[in-house]
N, C-alpha and C positions, 0 to 999 in steps of 0.2 A: 380818792375819786380823781380821775385825770380828766382835764377837759381839752380836747385836741382842737387846736387852731392852725389855720395855715402859717401864720407868722412864728407858731410856736407851740411848746407844750407847757401848759400852765397847770399847777398844783394848787386847787383850791384858791385860785385868783392871784396866786404868787407869781411874780415874773419868772419866766422860764429861761432856761439854759440852752435848749435845743430847738431848732427849726424843724419843720417836717423831715427833711431830708436826713436830719441826725437819727431821729427816733425810727425811721421807716426806711431801712437800707434799701427794700426793694422799691421804692418810691423816690425819684429823684427830680422834683419839679425845678423849672428854671430858678437860679438864685435871683435875688433882688440885683437892680442894676447898681453897679459900683463902678468908680472911676478907674481904680487900679486893683487887679485881681489880688486878694488875699491881705488887702491892707484895710485895717478898721481904725477909724477915728480914735477910738477909745484905747487903742492898744499902748501899752508903755513899752519901754526898751528892756530887752531881755537882760535880765541881772548877770553879772560874771560872778563865778564862784571860783575859789581857790581851796586847795586841800588843807584841811584842818590839822592841828597838832593834838596830841593825847590830852585828855581831860581827866585823867586820874585812872586808877586800876580798880578792878572788882575786888569785893571782900566775902561774896556769898559762895557757899560750899566748903566741903571739906578739904583741909589742906593734905597734900600728898607730895612726896619727896620723888623726884624724877631725873634722869639723865637724858640728854639730848646730843645729837651728833655734830654740835658746835665745838670746835676745839679753840681755845683761847689763845690770841696773838698778842705778843708783846713787841712793841717799837721803840727801840733806844735811841736812835737817831731821828729825832723827829724833824730836824733841819734839813733833812736829805732832800734833795730835789731831782726829779726824773726829767731828763730832756728827751723831747721827741723829735725824731728825725724823718722826713718823708723819704721814701724809698723808690727809686724809679730804676727799672731793669729793661735794657734793650738787647737785642742780638746783633751779630754782626752786620747784618743790612738794616739796622734801625729801626727794626719791628719791636713793639712794645711786647715783653714777655709777661704772660699772665700764667697763674698757676701756683698753687702753694708748695707743692712737691718740689719744683725746680727752684722757686724762691728761696726756700730753706736749705737746699742743697748750696746755692750760689753765697748766701749770707754765711754759711758755716765754713765754705771755702774762703771767703773773702776775711774772715777772723784769723784762719790759719797763715793766710798769706801776708797779711797787712796788719799783723797785731801790733808792730812797732809804731807805724803811721798812726795809729788810734790810740797810742799811748796805754795798749794793753787792755782798753776799757772793755769789760763784758757788756754784752746787750741782750735784750729780748726784742724778738721778731715776731709779729703779729702773722706772718706767712702772707701778708699781702702788701699794704702800702706804708707800714709804720714800723719803726724801730726805736727801741727807748734803751737809755744808759741813766745810770746814777752819776750825776755830774755831767759837764759838757765834754765833748770830743774837742781836739786840740784847735779844730777850725770848725766853722759854720757849714761849709760846703766841701764835699770830697767827691772825686770821679776816680772809680777803680775800674781796671782791666781784669776780669776774674775768668780763669780757664777752668772748664770742666772736661773731664777726660772721661770717656766710656769705652767698654771693651766691645770689640765688634768681630764679626767673622771676616778674615781677609778677602774671601772670595764675594762678598757681598753681604750685606747686612743681614738677612733673613735665611740664606740658603734655600729660599722658595723660588718660584718661578720668575721673579722680575730680573731679567738680564743675566743668566747664568752662563757659565763657560760651556766647553764642547764636551762630548761624550770621552774624549782621551783622558779627562781628568777625573773620571770616576773613580772612586775608592781613595782619592788622595785626602790625606789628614787636612781639616780645616784649620789654618793658623789663625791665632787670636792676634789682634794688633788694637792699639788704643787710638781713638779718633778724639782729637781735642775740638773743642768748640770756645770761642771767646765772647764774653758778655760785658757789657758795661753796666756798672752799678753806679747810681748816683744817690749820694746821700745829702740832704738839704736840712738844715736847722728848721722846726716848724713851732715848737711852743716849749715853755716851761712847766712843769707839773709839781708843785710842793707837796711833799708828803704830810706835811702839817695840815693841809686841808681836811685829811681825814681825822685828825684830832679835834677840829673846831666841828666837824659833823657829828662826831661822837658825843661832844658836849652839848648837842641839841640845837646848833646853829643851822639854818637852812641851807638844805644841800645845794651846792652850786655845781657847776661843770667840772671844777678843779677837783673836788672831792670824788666824783663819779669817774672822772679820767685817771685819778690815782688808785683807786680800787680795780680799775680795768687793767691798768699796768701791772698791778700785783697779779691779777688772774692770768695775764699774757705770760708772766714770768714762770707760772706753774705750767702752762701749755708749752712753754719752750722746752722746760725739763722733761715734759712727756714725750714731746718730739724728738728729742735727742735721744730717748730711749727707744726710739721706733715704734711708739704707739700711734694707733688710729684716732685723731682727734675728730670729736663731734661736738661743736660748740663748746660748752665747758666741761665736757667729759672725756675721759681718754681710756683706750682698751689695749691691753698688752696682747701679743700675738703668741698665746700660751694656751695649749690644747686642754689644760685642766679648767680654763675658763669657757670651753665651748660647750654648748648643749643644742643637741639636733632637735628642730621643731617640724621637720617634714618639709616636703616640696623643694629640697635642695637649698634650704635656709637653715642657718644656725643662729642662735642666740649666743651673744657675747658679753660676758660680764666684765664690767670695768669699774670706775670710778668717776663721779661728779666732784668737783671741788671749785668753790667760789669763796672769795672773801666778802664779808658782811658786816656792816656797821650795826651795832646792838646797843641796847642799853648797858650792857656788862662789859663794853669795849669791842674792840675789833676781834672779829672769830673768823675761822675758816670752817665753812659748811661743808662736810664731806660725806658722801653718800654713795652706795651701792648703785651702779646704773647699768642698764642693758641696752644694747643695740642689737640690730640684726645684719648679719653678714650672709654672703654666698658662700655656701660649702665649698672650700678649695679642693682642687682635684680634676680629674678629666672633665672636659666640657661636656662629653656625651653623657656622663654619669648625671652631671649636673642636670641636663635637659631632660633626660627620662624622668629623674626624681620629681623635677618642676612640674612636668605635665603629667606626671602619675601614669606612666606607660611602661611597659615591660620591653619592648623592642624599640631600637632606633627608627625602624621603619614606620612606626605609629606617631612619630614626632611631627607636630604642626610646625612647619618651618617658618610660617609667617609670624607665628607667636614667637618662635625661637629667635627670629631676627630681631624682633623689637626688644626681647629680654636681653640678648646679648650685647646690644648696641652700647660702645664705649667702655665695655668690661675689658680689664687687662688679662692677658694669658702669658703663660711663659711655655716656650717650646723645649719638647723632650730631646730633640736631636741637637740644638745648638744652646739650650738654657738662656734664651735670649727673649726679653720682655716685649710685648706690642699690646696696642689698643686694637679692639675690634671695631671695624668700620662698617660691616655687613656679611652678607653671605654671598656665595657665587651662585649664578642664576642657573647653573647646571650642577650634575654631579661630578664626582672627582675624576671619574673615568670618561667623561664627555666634555669637562671645562679645559678648552685649549688656551693657550697662551703663546706669544711668540718668544722664541729663544734664539739668541744669536749664538751662531758657531763660528769657530776659528777656523782659518784654512790651515791644512795640516802642516805645510812647508814654512810659510812665513809667519805663522802665528798671528797675523793680521786677522781683525773681525770680519767675518764674512756676511752671509746672508742670513735672515732669520728664518726659523722653521717652526712650524706650527706644532705643538706637542701638548699632550694632556698632562694635568698635574699628576694624575697617577702613574703615568709613565716617567715623568721626571724624577718623582721621588722613589720609585722602584728601581728603575734602570740607572738613572745617572748619579743618584745619591746612596745608591745601595741599601734603601731602608724598605723593609717589608711591612705592607701595610694589610691588616687582617680584615678589617671592616668599613674602610673608609670609601671604597670605590664606588658604591651607589648613594652615599650621602653628599651634600653640599660641603664645599670648603668654607673655612673662615676667611674673609678678606680683611688683612690688617695693613693694606696700603693705603694710597692716598685717591681722592675722586677720580682722577684721569690715569692713575697708574695703580691699578688694583695689585695685590701681592696675596697668592692663595696659600693656605696651608690646610692639609688634612686635618680633619677633626681629631684623629687619635693620636695625634702628636701635640696636641694642645692641653695645658693644664691651666685652670683658673688659679690666679694667684691669691694668696690669704689677704685678709682685711679688708675686702669690697664691700661698702655697705649695700644691704639690700633694701631699697627705698619704697617699694611697691605696698600696696595694703596686702596685710595678711588675711588668710582664710580664716574663718571661725574655727577650724581645727587648729591651724598654726597658732593663733591667738590663745585658744586654751591650753595648748601644750606650753607656750612660752611662760604663761601666768603660773602654771603649774611647777614648771621646772625652775623658774627664777625667783620664787618667793622664798623668804627666809624668816625662821622664827627670830624673835628679838634678841635672844642671846646669840644666835649665829651671827646676826648682822653686826652686833656690837664687836663679836670677837674680829670679824673680817675687816672693820674699819679700825680698830686699834692696831691690828696687824700691819695694815696698809700705812698707816701714820708711822709706825716704827721703820718699816722696810723703806719707805720711800726718802726719809731724812732730808725733809724740806730745809731744815735749819742749815744743811751743808751747802746750799745753793749760794754760789758767790754774789748774785745780785741781791738775793734777800740778806744776805750777810753784810753787805755794804750798807743796807738800811737799818741795821741792828735788829732785824726780825727773827724773832724766835716763836715757835709754837708747841703748846703742850700736847702731849701724847694721849691725853686721857680725855673722855667725853666730859662734857660742862653739867655741872649740876644745877638744877633750877626747881624752883618750887612751883606746884601747880594746885588747882582746885577742884574738887568733883562736884558739878552743880546737882541740885536734887532733880530726880526724875519726874517730869510732868505726869500728871493723873490724867487718864483718859476717861470718856464716856463712851459706852456702847448700848445695845439695845435695851429697853426697859429702864433706861437711865441707870444702869448698873455702872459701877467703878470698875476701872481696868487699870492695875498698876504695873507697869512693865517692871521687868527684872532682867538685869544686866542688858537693857536696851532690846529686848524682846518681850512680846505678848502674843496670846493666840486667841481664838474664838472658839475653843473647846468649851461646849455647854453655854455659848453666849450667842446673842444675836446681834445683827447690825444696827447701828443705831437708827437709821433711816433706809429700810430695805424697800426695794422697788417691786412692782408686780409686773410680771411677764406673760402677757396673753397671747401676743402674735409673734410667733418665732418659728425660724426652720433650721435646720442642719443641713450644711452642704458638705461634701467629703470629697476633697483631692487626693487622699491617700488610700491606696487599696487595703492597707493592713488593718484599717481601723474598724470596729464594730460600733458604729455610730448610734445604733439603738441602745447598746449597753451604756455608752458614754450619756446619752440624754436622759435614761432614766436615772442613773446616778447622779447627774446633776440636780434634777428635779429633787430628789431624795435630800441631797445636801443642802439645797436651797430652802428647803423647808425647814431643816433644822437652824438655819441662820436667819430665817424669818421672811425670805423671798419666797412669794408663792409664784411658782412657775407652772403654766398649764402644759399639757403635752403639746410638742411640736406639730405645727400644721402638716409638715411633711419633712421627709428625709430624702435628699437626692444626692445620688452617687455618680460620680464622673465616670462615663463609659470608657473602656481600655482604648477605643480609636482616638478618643480627644485626648489622651495624654501625649500623643504625638505631636501635636499642634504646638504653636507658639503660646506663651504664658497669656498675652492679651486675648488670642483666639479661645483659650480655654476659659477664661474668666467670662468673655461674651457668650459663650455656649452655655456655661451654668446659669448667667441671668436670663437667658431665653428660656430653658427649662424652668427656671423659677416662675417667670411670667406665666407660661403656659400653665403650670399646676396650681397657681393663685390668680384665677382671673379678677377676682375681688379687689387685688392690690396688694404692693409688697408689704412685708411684714415689718415690723417695728425693729426687729433685732434678728441677726444671722450669726450662727456659731459656725464658724469655717475651720474644716479640719485640713491640716496641710501635712504632707509628707516630711519636709524638713523642719528642724526646729528653727535654724537660722538660715538667712540668706536663701530663703525661698523665692524662686523667681516669681511666682504666684502672688508673693503678698503685696508689692507694690501695684500691679494692675487691680488686684481685688480691691485694696483700700481706696484707691482712686474711684472705682466704679461705684463703690457702696457709700462712700462719704461724701464724693463730690457730685455725682450723678443722680443717685437715688435719695441720698439723705438717709441711709439705713445704719444704724449701730452694728457694728460687727465686731466679734471676738475671734481671733485666730488662735488655734493650738495645735500641737503635735505631741501628743501625750505617749509617753513610754512606759508610765506607771500609773494608773488611775487609782487614787486612793482619796482619803477623805481631806488631807492637806493640800494635795494638788487641786481639787476641785474647788476647795475653798478660796485658794489663791486666784483661781479663775472667776470665781463669783464675786471677789473684791473688785478686780478689774471690770466686770460688766456691770455691778452696782453702781460705780462710779460712773461710767459711761453714760448710763441711764438716767442720771439725776439723783440718785442715792446718796447717801452719807455711810460710811462704814464706822467711823468713829471721830470724835471731836476731842480737843483739848478740854478738861473739865473747866478751866478758867475760860474757854472760849464758850462753852455750852451754857454758862451761867453769866455770860457777858462781863467778864471781868479782866480782860486783857489790858495790863498799864498801858497807858498814854494811846491806845488805840480805840478802846471802848468809849472814849469821851469825845472823839472827833472822827468824823468819816475818813476811813484812811485806806488807801488803794496801795496793796503790794505788788509790786512788778519784779518778774524773773526774767533776765535776759540772757541769750546765749547765741553763738553763731557757729554753726557747723561748716566745716570746710571740705573739699573733696579729697579723694586719696593723695597720699603724698606724691609729689612727681606730676600730678595732673593740675595744670594750671588753666585747663579749659572749662573746668567744671564749676558751675556757680556755687558759691557759698549760700547757705540757707540761713537766714536771721528768723528767731523766733522769740516771741514775748508773750508771757502770760500775765494776766492781771487777776486779782482778786474779785470777788463779786459776793453779792448778799451780805454786806457789811452789816454787823461787826463780826462776822466769821472771818476766819483766816485760813480756812481749810479748802475753799471752793475757787477755783480758776476757771479763765476762758484763755485761749491761744489765739494767736493771730501770727502768721507766716509769711514771708516773702523771700524772694532770691534777690541776691546782688553779687556784684561783680566778684570773680574768683579771689579767694585768698585775702578779701577785704574784711577786717575785724571790725571796725566801726559801722554800726546799723544807720543806713541811710534812707530807710524809709519809714521812720518814727513820724515824722511830718512830711507828708507829699501832696502840697499844694497843687492843684489842678487848674487848667485855663479857665474853666467856667466859675473858679473863686471857691470850689468845694476842697475838702481835705480828705484823700484817699490813705492816708497814713494809718501806722499801726495802733499809734496811742488814742486817736480819736475813737476807733472802734473799741478800745478797751475802756475808755472813758464813758462812752455813752452805755457801754453794758454795765458798769458799775451804778450810773445813774439810775437805769430803769430796774435792777435788781436790789437797790439799796433804799427802797422808797422814796426815790427822787431827791436823794441827798448827793451833793457833788463832794468830791474829796477834798479836804481841806489840808490833808497830808499825805504826802506819797512817799513810801519807803521803795527804794529802787536797788535791787540786787543784781549785779553783773558779773558774769561769769567768764573767763577765759581771756583777759586782757592781762599784760605784764606791767610792771611798774612805771614803765617808760611810757605806757599809754593811758595812765590816770588822768592827766589833763585833758587827753583828747575826749574820755567818757565826759567830763565836765563841760568842755567847750563846744562838743559836737553833738553827743546823745542827750545830755540833760537839757541843752539848748533847743533840741528839736522838742522835747517833750513839753518844755515852757511854752514853745510856739503854738504846739497842737492846743494847748490849754486855752491860750489867749485866742486862738482863731475861733473858739466856741463863744467869744464875745466876753470873757473874763478878764477884768483888770486885775484883781486880788489873786495872785498865783499861789498855790499851796506850799506849806513849808515841806522841804524835801530832807530825806536822810539817804544817802547814796553810799552803798557798801560794795566793794569788790571782793568776790569769794575767789580765791586760787586753790585749785588742786595739784596742779603740776608744780609743786616745789620740791625742796629736798631736805626739809626739816622733819626729822622723826623724834618721836617721844618714847622713852622707855621707862619701867618701872625701876627705881632704884634698889628695891630689896625683893624682886621676883622675876620668874622668867616669863610671866604672862604679859598681854599687852595692857596698855593703860586701860583703865575702866571707862566704859561710856560716860560722857558729860565732863571730861578733862578738859580744863581750859588753863592757858598759860599767857599771861599778859605783861610779864617782867622778863628782865635780864636777856633774853634772846631776842626781844622784840625790837622795833625801830627805836632809835634813841629819841626822835622828834615825833614822827607821825604816829597816828592813831591805829594800831594793829593788834591783833591777838590770834592765838593758835587755839583751835576747839577741835577735839575728837568726840564727836558726838555718838558715833557708832560702836558697836561692840567688834572687836577685831578677832575673829574667830580662827583665822588662818594667816600665815605670813605675818608682817609687821604693819601695825595701823599707820596710816597718814592721815594726819590732822588736817583740817581745812585751814587755809590762812585768811582771815578776814581782814580787810582794810577799809576804816571808816573815812571816806573822802570829805562828806558833808554831814552835819547832822543839826539841821535848823530845828526839827521837833524837840530835841533836848533830852534825849535817854541818858540816864546815868548809865555809868559801865555796867552795873549789875542787871539794869533794867534791859539794856540792849544784849547782853550776853544771854540772860534768859529768855528773851524773845527768840533769837537765833536759835539756841538750844531746843525750845519749844517747836520752832519750824522744822526741825527734823524729826518731828514725831507726828506730822499730820499727812504724810506722805500715804495716800490711799491705796497704793498698789501692794504694800507689803506689811507685815506686823513686826517690823524692825526699825529703830532708829537708823537715819541714813546718814551718811557722811558729810552731806551738805545741805543746805536749806531745800525744802521742797520746791519752791517754785522755780528755781535754778534747774532741778531734775525735770520738771514738768516742760520747761523750755526747750532742754535737751530732746526729750522725748518728742515733743511736736515738731522740732526741726527734723528730727530722723524719720519719724513717721511720715510727713509729708513730702520729705526729700525722695522718699521710696516713689511717690506718684509720677515722677519723670524719670525716664532711663536717660540720664545726662552723658553716658557715654556715646550715646548715638547722636550727639548735638549736630554732628555734620549733616544728618538727614532732617533736622528738624525744619519744617517750611510753614509751620503756622504763624498766624499774625500776632500772635500774643507773647510779644517779646519787647522788652525796652532795651535801649541801646545806651551803653556807655563807651563814648568814643567810637570806634569803628566795631566794637564787639558786641553782638546781641546778646541780652540776657534774657532766657525764656522765662516767663512768668509762671508761677505755681497755679493751678487750678483752683479757684475759691471753693471752698465747703458750702454744700447745700445748706439752706436756711434751716433746716431742721435740726441739724447737728452743729452748726457753726458756734453756738453759744456752750456746747458740751465739754466735758473733759474726755474728748475722742481719744485723747493721746494716752489714757491710762493703760 
């Protein structure tokens, strides 16, 4: 029994944690007067945390022999020292020269020209501001004059409309000449980086800047080698211009297969992690062909030229008539046959320049250059000039050059095509990697040779363990034992099925028979233990409404719903959409349902309605409405080690960012927290916007001027308290996704610090024990069976040999890899005050891959992180961030001068639910 008082919530007379404003979010009375906002006299200083070292290895599970894509590196000359030099490049007019392309050309020419002055020292250049040698150069500072020559057309660099000659020159052969440009390159000594620092780190010494810098230099040496071969470099991956590596994924985009390579310190010594990598490039060839493919049109006249202008900006083209390369600056305002430019003509006798005459681009190329243009007359020209001096080229004379990255977001069709065409079975991936190691002959690199570095050509052998599969409980307390990471509900019922009495079906898709779908859903639900009444109504969108905007279509549908249900809205809506992915209706529909009305909703776009499909839909519906599909057997009987004995809150955190290249779209931070302790299968989400591309979550603790806290953690702490019989968490397990190793200390110093402050803000002095775990999916370590062609079995864990020599990390492949090559999750334990043994922690993480309520398979990473990702994605659809310029509402916070629009809060009826399932 809870006794409500104004000053707090009391459980049977026990001193309470929360004031009225905490337990009732709809009621915020004035806070008690305090001298300074958010400062409580009993608060203690926030403790400081540091990353822990490994506490041992696990022993549970069946032993298994594995291979991994780490190649052992031997270092014979550990006394070698890298010398770092700062690089400064200026042009003849003393302007700083930026750009990796020209920088690499200049450094290459510098070596050819001044090899004797630098004592023949080989060096590795990072493409920007730093250059590295093994041992010192003859002096600490150099200044070189470096000349670059490029071939140009004698009559003008482009042969296009900028300042061309007279009609008398028509038909003359354009002579080529070499134009020289002189640059000043300064090299200045910056630092010494001993190679021995890597050896110290391998022995378990705390990593310092020297060891990190030495590893980075080794990576730069590999990148230098790839650059010398003409590869496209993308961070630590490189890609050859080889047609055998291209795969078309539609829309004028190609996938390009290459390789990732990085040196890594491991328990087994220094290793080279080599993996197959894929990037997206523009399909080289005629610009007009690319535009038609990119916009999915069949005729040039159907191209949207505003979109084309945005797409082509800064791309590089080569001309057919001159074989010269340019960067696209824009498009002409008028078509080729109407775009005039001034052409200077020479006087016939004196040969002096005379008047300028206006001529169209079309006439210039057809009459003065004798080039026949077949389709450019009515199309815009490419502008390859300067802002105040445009230079126009007809489209059909322009080809996109190869190896230009495509950095925009892929469509769902392109993404599916890329995944399908780039996946490789384990044995194929092993063959590609071992072939690459033999072909690239890294041992022959002179800089690596000076360090005495040699690299084995075979994959590293490592021992793994296969953990025991956790048992599940389903309906009627039946046991369910997954096989190969999978299970099903054939002849089984859900553990805690809901009853659905008030619901409707709305149909935005003309091709679906909603009456049939609702009948089959009711029948399938009956078999799974869910009692579903007949829907109150079926609402079909009329054909006229389909031509309206997505928001208007949703508004119209809700108007129809309210007219048909005068007694009030239903508790659940099944929404049928025409597109499975990227439906324009989805975001406005979810916002209206979850934020404005507080109605649970499930969107479907069925192509094949059968029992398996309907069961998967029912799993999501049951979870959203508060049911439970299955529990871990040890959870069902309250036997989860170290969690059952003390109230434990499990957090999952993720930040999703806008599309690549869009720095104006806010990032979405989502945190899910467990509820109903001692369960570890039920979660609630809290989601906020924050500054674009910022990875650290800044709204975990958010003090307001009135002394209250509007942060994410407060919301989840209160929910835990209310659903766990008034127990406060004394332990918090915090899973963080999406951060790199360089950001681990920020997780502790920024995010963990905020969590503690949120806890202290509630009046607590004794803060919980924390276990902080970072989960990484985007890494390049793969595991292979040593004696078979299939993927490693689900539950495979590796915590020796290829793991960090000092820090506490391990690899786990919880999922069954059905296609391609499985990628294990890489878990890093930063803090563990709770005191899990390695086996206890690995078993807990493995078990958390089996509590994902949306499916009947073990997932590749713990469920709380997956739920955070789902919540961020779904609520991110509430607002169309692409139209930020038109946002005029007041609900925005401001960071600097950039307003960050806030997400609408969920309706109180649904905010505590698993709406994201």
